[in-house]
C-alpha positions, 0 to 999 in steps of 0.5 A: 188739145183733147187726145182720144185713146183706145180704152181696150184692145180692139180692131178699127171697124169704121173711121167716121171723120177726117182731118180738118172735120169740125165735130161737136162733143159727143159726135162719133169719131170711129167704131171699134170692134172687139169680141164681135161687139161694136164699140162707138168712140165719141169725141169728149169735146167740141173742135176740129179733128187735127190728127187722125192716127187709125185706119180701118182694119188696124188693131189698137192696144189699150191706150193707143191714140185714136184721134186729136180734137182741138 
């Protein structure tokens, strides 16, 4: 199980995956926005998205859980 967490305070701009999707390591999962910059969040591992914890427009704090890949 790999937890992907926010590295900074940001808004969720786009969610590119759904629960159950198979992803490869390096695949974009979500796009965050902070200070008018787009920040892609990539999967650190190959696997299946088992839990998605964000929705577009959500504000994240540093360390908030974004997605779990098993």
